C-alpha positions in Angstrom: 66.0 136.6 197.4 63.3 134.1 197.9 63.1 133.1 194.3 65.5 130.5 192.9 65.8 132.6 189.8 68.9 134.9 189.6 68.4 138.4 190.9 67.5 140.7 188.0 69.6 143.4 189.6 72.7 141.3 190.3 75.6 141.0 188.0 77.1 137.9 186.4 80.5 136.7 187.8 82.3 138.6 185.1 80.8 141.9 186.2 80.7 141.5 190.0 82.1 144.4 191.9 84.2 144.6 195.0 82.9 146.2 198.1 83.8 149.9 198.1 86.9 150.7 200.2 85.9 151.8 203.7 86.5 155.5 203.9 86.8 158.1 206.6 86.6 161.8 205.9 86.9 162.4 202.2 85.7 159.7 199.9 88.4 157.3 198.5 88.2 154.9 195.6 90.7 152.0 195.5 93.6 153.0 193.2 92.5 156.5 192.6 93.2 159.9 194.0 90.9 161.6 196.5 87.6 162.7 195.0 85.7 165.8 195.8 81.9 165.6 195.6 82.3 168.2 192.8 84.8 166.1 190.8 84.2 165.4 187.2 83.5 161.9 186.0 86.2 161.0 183.5 85.7 157.4 182.9 83.4 154.4 183.5 84.2 152.4 186.7 85.9 149.0 186.1 84.4 145.9 187.6 87.1 146.1 190.3 85.7 149.3 191.7 82.4 150.3 193.3 79.3 150.7 191.3 78.5 153.8 193.3 80.9 156.6 194.3 81.7 156.4 198.0 80.3 159.2 200.2 82.3 162.4 199.8 82.3 165.6 201.8 79.0 167.4 201.6 76.9 164.3 200.9 75.6 164.1 204.5 74.2 167.7 204.6 72.8 167.2 201.1 70.9 164.2 202.2 69.4 166.4 204.9 68.6 169.3 202.6 67.0 167.1 199.9 65.0 165.2 202.4 63.9 168.4 204.0 62.5 169.8 200.6 60.9 166.5 199.7 59.1 166.0 203.0 58.2 169.7 203.3 56.4 169.1 200.1 54.7 166.0 201.3 53.6 167.5 204.6 52.6 170.9 203.2 50.5 169.4 200.5 48.9 166.6 202.6 48.4 168.4 205.9 47.4 171.9 204.7 47.0 172.7 201.0 45.1 169.7 199.7 42.6 169.7 202.7 42.0 173.5 202.2 41.4 173.0 198.5 39.0 170.1 199.1 37.1 171.9 201.9 36.7 175.0 199.7 35.1 172.9 197.0 32.6 171.0 199.3 32.8 171.8 203.0 30.1 169.3 203.9 31.8 166.4 202.3 35.4 167.3 202.9 36.3 164.2 205.0 34.8 161.8 202.5 36.3 163.6 199.4 39.8 163.8 201.0 39.6 160.1 201.8 38.6 159.4 198.2 41.5 161.3 196.7 43.9 159.5 199.0 42.5 156.1 198.3 42.6 156.4 194.5 46.1 157.7 194.6 47.1 154.8 196.8 46.2 152.2 194.2 48.3 154.0 191.6 51.3 154.7 193.8 51.5 151.4 195.7 54.3 150.0 193.6 55.8 153.2 192.3 58.9 153.1 194.5 59.8 149.4 194.2 59.3 149.4 190.4 61.2 152.6 189.9 63.8 151.4 192.4 64.2 148.1 190.4 64.5 150.0 187.1 67.1 152.3 188.7 69.1 149.2 189.8 69.5 148.3 186.1 69.7 151.8 184.6 72.7 152.6 182.4 73.5 156.3 182.0 76.3 158.8 182.3 74.7 160.1 185.5 74.6 156.7 187.1 71.7 154.5 188.2 69.7 156.8 190.5 70.0 160.3 189.1 67.9 160.0 185.9 64.9 158.8 187.8 65.2 161.5 190.5 65.3 164.2 187.8 62.4 162.7 185.9 60.2 162.3 189.0 61.0 165.9 190.2 60.3 167.4 186.8 56.9 165.7 186.2 55.8 166.4 189.8 56.7 170.1 189.5 54.7 170.6 186.3 51.6 169.0 187.7 51.9 170.8 191.0 51.8 174.1 189.2 48.5 173.1 187.6 46.8 171.6 190.6 45.9 174.8 192.3 43.6 176.0 189.6 41.3 172.9 189.7 37.8 173.1 191.1 36.7 169.5 190.4 37.4 166.6 192.7 37.7 164.3 189.6 40.5 166.4 188.1 42.2 166.9 191.5 42.3 163.1 191.8 43.9 162.8 188.3 46.5 165.4 189.1 47.2 164.1 192.6 47.8 160.6 191.3 50.4 161.8 188.8 52.1 164.0 191.5 52.2 161.1 194.0 53.7 158.7 191.5 56.3 161.3 190.4 57.4 162.2 193.9 57.7 158.5 194.7 59.8 158.0 191.6 62.1 160.6 193.1 62.0 159.2 196.6 62.6 155.6 195.7 66.1 156.0 194.1 67.0 158.7 196.6 66.4 156.2 199.4 69.0 153.9 197.9 71.8 156.5 198.2 72.5 155.5 201.8 73.2 151.8 201.2 74.8 152.7 197.8 77.4 155.1 199.2 77.8 154.4 202.9 79.3 151.4 204.7 77.2 149.7 207.2 79.0 151.2 210.2 78.2 154.8 209.0 74.6 154.3 208.0 73.3 155.4 211.4 74.7 158.9 211.0 73.5 158.9 207.4 70.1 157.8 208.5 70.0 160.6 211.1 70.7 163.2 208.5 67.8 161.9 206.4 65.8 162.0 209.6 66.8 165.6 210.4 65.8 166.7 206.9 62.6 164.7 207.1 61.4 166.2 210.4 62.7 169.7 209.7 61.0 169.6 206.3 57.7 168.3 207.8 57.7 171.2 210.1 58.8 173.8 207.6 56.4 172.5 205.0 53.4 172.8 207.3 54.4 176.3 208.4 55.0 177.5 204.8 51.8 175.9 203.6 49.8 177.5 206.4 51.0 180.9 205.4 50.1 180.1 201.7 46.8 178.5 202.4 44.9 181.6 201.2 46.4 181.0 197.7 46.8 177.2 197.2 47.9 177.7 193.6 50.9 179.7 194.7 51.6 177.2 197.5 51.6 174.3 195.1 53.9 176.2 192.7 56.4 177.1 195.4 56.7 173.4 196.5 56.9 172.2 192.9 59.8 174.5 192.1 61.6 173.7 195.3 61.5 169.9 194.6 62.9 170.3 191.1 65.7 172.6 192.2 66.6 170.3 195.2 66.8 167.2 193.0 68.8 169.0 190.3 71.3 170.4 192.8 71.7 167.0 194.5 72.4 165.2 191.2 74.9 167.9 190.0 76.8 168.3 193.2 77.1 164.6 194.1 77.5 162.9 190.7 77.7 159.2 190.8 79.8 156.8 188.7 78.5 156.4 185.2 76.7 153.1 184.7 76.7 152.8 180.9 79.2 149.9 180.9 77.8 148.0 183.8 76.4 144.6 182.6 73.2 142.9 183.8 71.6 139.6 182.9 69.2 139.9 180.0 65.9 141.4 181.1 63.1 138.9 181.5 59.6 139.8 182.7 59.3 136.6 184.7 62.5 137.4 186.6 61.6 141.0 187.0 58.2 140.3 188.6 59.5 137.4 190.6 62.1 139.8 192.2 59.3 141.6 194.0 58.2 138.5 195.9 60.3 138.2 199.0 59.5 135.1 201.1 58.9 135.9 204.8 60.0 132.3 205.5 63.4 132.8 203.8 63.8 136.4 204.8 61.9 136.8 208.2 63.8 139.8 209.4 62.8 141.7 206.2 59.2 140.7 206.8 59.2 141.8 210.4 60.8 145.1 209.5 58.2 145.7 206.9 55.4 145.0 209.3 56.9 147.3 212.0 57.4 150.2 209.7 53.8 149.8 208.4 52.2 149.9 211.8 54.4 152.7 213.1 53.7 154.9 210.1 49.9 154.1 210.2 49.8 155.1 213.9 51.5 158.4 213.2 49.8 159.5 210.0 46.3 158.5 211.0 46.6 161.6 213.3 49.0 163.7 211.4 47.0 163.7 208.2 43.9 165.0 210.0 45.6 167.7 212.1 43.7 170.5 210.3 40.3 168.9 210.8 41.3 167.9 214.4 41.9 171.6 215.2 38.6 172.7 213.6 36.3 169.9 214.6 37.8 168.5 217.8 39.6 171.5 219.4 37.0 174.0 218.0 39.2 176.5 216.2 38.0 178.6 213.2 39.6 177.6 209.9 41.8 180.7 209.7 43.0 180.1 213.2 43.6 176.4 212.6 45.7 177.2 209.5 47.9 179.5 211.7 48.0 177.0 214.6 49.0 173.9 212.6 52.3 175.5 211.9 52.7 176.2 215.6 52.1 172.5 216.4 54.8 171.5 214.0 57.2 174.1 215.3 56.5 172.9 218.9 58.0 169.5 218.1 60.9 170.7 215.9 63.4 171.3 218.7 62.8 167.9 220.4 62.9 166.2 217.0 66.3 167.7 216.0 67.8 166.8 219.3 66.6 163.2 219.2 67.3 162.6 215.5 70.8 164.0 215.8 71.8 162.1 218.9 69.9 158.9 218.0 71.8 158.1 214.8 75.2 158.9 216.3 74.5 157.0 219.4 73.2 153.9 217.6 76.3 153.8 215.4 78.5 154.1 218.5 77.0 151.2 220.4 76.0 149.2 217.3 72.3 148.9 218.2 69.1 150.0 216.5 66.1 148.2 218.0 66.3 149.7 221.5 66.0 153.2 220.0 62.9 152.2 218.2 61.4 150.7 221.4 62.0 154.0 223.2 60.6 156.0 220.3 57.4 153.9 220.3 56.9 154.4 224.0 57.2 158.2 223.6 54.8 158.2 220.6 52.2 156.4 222.7 52.6 159.0 225.5 52.4 161.8 223.0 49.2 160.5 221.4 47.6 160.3 224.8 48.0 164.0 225.4 45.0 165.3 223.3 42.8 162.6 224.8 43.5 163.9 228.3 43.6 167.6 227.2 41.3 168.1 224.2 42.5 171.6 223.6 45.4 173.4 221.9 47.6 172.8 225.0 47.1 169.0 224.6 47.9 169.3 220.9 51.1 171.2 221.6 52.2 168.7 224.2 51.6 165.9 221.7 53.7 167.8 219.2 56.7 168.1 221.6 56.6 164.5 222.8 55.8 163.0 219.4 58.6 165.1 217.9 61.2 163.5 220.2 59.8 160.0 219.6 59.4 160.2 215.8 62.8 161.9 215.5 64.4 159.0 217.4 62.6 156.6 215.2 63.7 158.3 212.0 67.3 158.4 213.2 67.5 154.6 213.4 64.8 153.2 211.2 66.5 153.8 207.8 69.8 152.2 209.1 67.9 149.2 210.5 66.1 148.7 207.2 69.3 148.7 205.2 70.6 145.9 207.5 67.8 143.5 206.8 67.9 143.7 202.9 68.1 140.3 201.2 71.5 139.6 199.7 73.2 142.4 201.7 71.6 145.1 199.6 72.7 144.0 196.1 69.3 145.2 194.9 68.9 148.1 197.2 66.8 150.3 194.9 64.1 147.6 194.5 64.2 146.2 198.1 64.1 149.6 199.8 61.3 150.5 197.4 59.4 147.4 198.7 60.1 148.5 202.3 58.9 152.0 201.4 55.5 150.4 200.5 55.3 150.0 204.2 55.4 153.8 204.4 53.2 154.6 201.4 50.3 152.2 202.1 49.6 153.5 205.7 50.0 157.1 204.5 47.5 156.5 201.8 45.2 154.4 204.1 45.2 156.9 206.9 42.5 159.3 205.6 40.2 156.2 204.9 41.0 154.7 208.3 40.5 158.0 210.0 37.2 158.6 208.2 35.9 155.3 209.5 37.1 155.8 213.0 35.6 159.3 213.2 32.2 158.3 211.8 31.8 154.9 213.5 33.9 154.9 216.7 33.2 158.0 218.7 34.8 160.8 216.7 38.3 162.2 216.9 39.4 160.5 220.2 39.3 157.2 218.3 42.1 158.5 216.1 44.5 158.9 219.0 43.6 155.6 220.6 44.1 153.7 217.3 47.4 155.5 216.8 48.6 154.4 220.2 47.7 150.8 219.6 49.4 150.7 216.2 52.6 152.2 217.4 52.8 149.9 220.4 52.2 146.8 218.3 54.9 148.1 215.9 57.5 147.9 218.7 56.5 144.4 219.6 56.8 143.3 215.9 60.5 144.3 215.9 61.4 141.8 218.7 61.9 138.7 216.5 64.4 140.4 214.2 67.7 138.6 214.7 70.2 140.2 212.3 70.0 143.6 213.9 70.6 144.3 217.6 
């Protein structure tokens, strides 16, 4: 870490833990019998064993399934249900109102993942460090999603949306730490690709499902809320971690806690470059993705009902190419030990995909964009998470907090995208400006990765 103060998430010498034994196939723990992912936890881990249970059979597909449900919820809400609800309240001011909701929630959720991640690094519970926060986030998010659909005031939608976003981020932050917690470095590519498969499949499924439920947004919100809660509960129960009740930490001090969130770009340049690259790539993607519904109605010229049906088609168009690229990308990057080259190729494909609607401002151009962007974004997702885990300060000793900080580079651009899009649409020539801006941001993101030295 950049600060001379001791890491708030690190352990004193008496409580330091050894690296988990490298495993292949079923999970192994030094000095213990083979563990099933369904095994009961009988005792606290000693300082000589891992703080987190090594990956067992079933964890990889569970990462994909949980990611799928979480990102289906994100995409279904942001791309379909919330825009429909906002437009139904005030059609004339839908763009400005949507931007307002996203901007306000951004300020409240900005530090949700790193703060919850840092707290999860220090959490002592029978379920381990991450599980309690995942369950709390899922439960609160589900409750407020069930109430969101009945609101007819932008003010109350903002209030509920803030709580929902914070809750889902409280789930996602600790969940992101599962990969560095339980997988050795040489297997993080395939783990990252499974998260990527779930993310992209979920993004597609969420939009399709939300499009079919757009006529009843209340039902749509309830379906996604229940799905998130069930997915989090099943993940925690089926893949129980070591208890963390007896793990010792330095005494909590606010000064150390807050200082831990300041990571010096001078001392950790690779972390800073990775943060900037993820920020730009995410902004370039979401400035277009978030406004797909309005692009179809106001740029392509479809009626709202037709646009709600077509937005699922766009997501489905890119699903096949996404699943191919995300599956091959993670495996291939593990095999050759390289990450950056895959992100370079992904960025080039994204630029090409975003160019399609500029050349063909119709549904054909949008479908072509979906297919090409699907392959590019899938390739990016397959390697980005693995790359991020390899630039963490201290080798990932505070993975919950540090990955939460990196996830700010995802949250900020997603929250900013409606505001940026609104400015581009109103001041820079309408919807074509979205695609041009997206191409520029993604291209710069690839350039920003070049100085990273710790990852090939």
